N, C-alpha and C positions, 0 to 999 in steps of 0.2 A: 451624095454623102461619101461614097468610096473614093471619089476623085478630088475631094477638097481636104484641106488641112484642118483638123480639129483645133490645133493650136492657134491658127489664124482667127478662127471664130471666137476663141477665148480672149483674144486681144481686145474685144469690145468691152470687157469688164476687168481684165487684168493687163496692165501694161506689158508689152513684149519684153522690156528690159528686166522686169521682175522674173518672168519665166526663164529668160536666158541666164540670169544670175543664179536661179535655183538649179539649173542644169549644170552650170559650172561648179557650184558647191557640191553637187552629187559626184561629179568627176573627181574633185579633190578628196572627197570622203573615201572613194574607192582607192585612190592612190595612197592616201595616208593609212587607211585600214590595212591594205595589202602590205605596206612596209612595216607597220606595227606587227602584223601577224607573222611576217617573215622573221623579224628580229626576236619577237617574243618566243616563238617556237624553235628558233635556231635553224630554220630550213636552209637558208643560204649557206650558213657555216657548215651544216651537215653535208650539203652537196659538194662544196669546195673541198672539205676535208676528205670526203669519199673519193673525189676526183683525184686528189694527190696520191692517196693510198693506192687507188686503182692503177695509176701510172707507174708507181713503184713496184707493184706486185705482178704486173702484166708480163706474160711470156713473150709478147711482141709489142713493139711501139707502132702506133698508128700515125700515118702521114696526114698532111693537110687535106689531100684529096679524099682519103678514107673518112676523115671526120666530116667533111662536107657532104659526102654521100650518106653518112649516117644521119646527119642533120636533116637532109631531104627526106629520107625514109621516115624519120620521126614525125616530121611535119605532115607527110602524105598519109601515113598509116595510123600513127597514134593520135594525132591531133585532128586532121581533117576528116578522117573516116572512123575514128574511135576503134581502132583495130584491136585494142585490148579486150573488147566486148564481143569478139567474133564467136565465142562459144554460146552467147545468149543473143540470138538475132533480134528478139522482141525488145530487149533492153537497149540494144544498139540502135535500132530504129527510133525508139522513143528518145534516146539521148541525142541523136542527130537532129531530130525534129526540134527538140527544145533548144539545143545549142544554136543551130542556124537561125531558128525563129527569133531567138533573143538578140542575136547579132543584127539581123535585118531590122528588127523592131527598134533597137537602140540607135542604130545608124540613121534610119529614116526620121526618127524623132529629132535627132540633132540637126539634120538637114532642114526640116521644116521649122524648127524653133529659131535657128540662126540665119537660114537663107531665105525663108519666106514667112516672116513673123506676122504679117497683117493680111487682111483680105485683099488689099490693093496689090499685093505681090503673090498671086497664086502659084503654087508649085506645079511642075509637070504632073499630069494625072498618075503617072507610074509611081511617084514617090509615096503619096498616101495609100495607094493600092498595095504597095509593098509593106507599108506600115501595118495595114490590116492583115495581110498574108502572114507576116512575121508573128503578129500577136496570136493569130489562129494556130499557127504551128506550135507556139509555146503551149497553148492550151491543150492541143491534142496530145503532144508528147508528154507534157507535165502531168495532166490528169490521168492519162493512160499509165504512166509510171506510178503515180501515187496510189491509185485504186487497185491496180492489177499486177504490177511487176515488182514492187518493193519486196525485198527478201523476207522481212518480218511478216508481210501479208501473204505473199505467194508460197513461201516455204514453211513458215512457222504458224500460219493460221491466225495471226493477230488481226485486230480490227483495223481497217484503213483509217479510222479516225483517231487512232492512238498517236499522240504527238510527243516528240522528244526535241531537245535542243538542236540535235543534228538536222532536224527538218526545217530549221529556220529559213534557210536559203530557198528551198523549193517552194515552201508555203508563201513566203513574201514575194517571190517571183510570180507565182500564180495569182496571188491577190493583186499585185500591181498591174499585171497585164490584163487580167479579167476586168478589173474595175476601170482600166483605161478604155477598153473596148466598150463597156457599158456606158461610160461617160460620153464617148464619141457618138454612140447610137442615140442617146437621149438628148443630143443637141449641143454637146461640148460647152456647157455653161458652168459658171462658177457657183455650183451648188453643193449639196451634201455629198453626192457621188464624187464630185471633183475633190472635195476635202478628203474623202476616204482614199481616193486614188493617190493623192499627195502623201498621205500618211503611210500607205503601203509601200510606195516608192522610196520614201525616206528610210523606212525600216530596211528595205532591200539593200540600198547602197550605203546606209549608215551602220549596218550591223556586220560589216566585213570581218572584224576581228573575232566575232562570235559565231559566224556561219561558215559554210563551205565555199563562199564566194572566191576567196583567195586561192582556193584549191585549183581553179582552172588556170591560174597563172604559173604556178610552179610544178604542176603535173607534167607539162611537156619537158621540163628540165629533168624530172625523175625518169621519164621514158628515154630521153637522150642518154642519160648516164647509164641506164640499164643496158642499152644497146652497145655503148662503148665498152662497158665491162665484159660483155659477152665477146666482142670482137677482139679485145686485147688478151683474152684468156683468163682473166680473173673471175668473171661470172659471179661477182659478189661472194666469192669463196664457196660457191655451190658446185656440185658435180655437173659436168657438161655432157659428154657423149657416152662414155662407157665406164662402168665400175670395175672392169677388168684391170685397169691401170692402178697399181698400188697408190700412186699419188692422188688419184681421184677418190679412192676408198678412204684415204685419210681425211677427206673433207667432211665426212659424216661424223657427227657427234654421237650418234646412236650406233652401238656395235651391231644391233640387229639388222641395220640397213647397209652395213659395209659390204656384205657379200650378196646383197639382193640384186636381182636383175633390174636393168634400167626401166623396162616396160613391165609394170606389175598389174596390168589390167585397167579396166575402166574406172574402178573405184566408185566415187560418188556420182560419176556420170552414167553409171549403169542404169539408173532410174531417175525419174523426175523428183526433185527435192520437195515432196509433199508428205511430211511425217506427222501431221497433226490430226 
């Protein structure tokens, strides 16, 4: 079971062309949904406008080599290792498990659907094994986050079964992957479980404008822009190193903070956020 393609077994009841068409439609939905989300929220325009303002306000101009270095740092730290979550190791591990599991699961699905669509063309054993591994990684990271790490559950004491529209992405992702694994375990047939699997997957890829799916595409751009603004001296118009500099003090809109020291203690990090 772990070494065979569940989509090849499905070909006995559903033509491979239908499965391939469905996957293509899902890809198009993600592309269209991301573009719509970007235009509707003005994300691209915001980043380009902020980029131009940052270049004009910067105390120094960055060369091509520095920009390339920042791009590599962004990819290696902010994207590949989720460096922005370094203060919360549990959430970082859960996020990485979910992210890499999702990528592995989706890529191996495409490989099996388009490269090995029938039992007559079995894939290398490593491909379906990675499909299972990716799915299990999503389940471990996703359910761990949902039940134990979410801020409103871990810090505010709310029920893990409290659902909001912002949860659409993680819930549809978990539903799609979980039902997919159950479907494969139960024989990969075109039955009720398969129908639920298709519905959950359609919701996952078709709800991009209303979920956080598109967030993963422009989040790297935001991290890159943040690093550039810090390198060229603008720092998003926030204080950088010391408040002893009068120019740095002027960046504060609150007079109480203009003469405050840079290091004001641990603050909310002094204790775990459990105030319920």
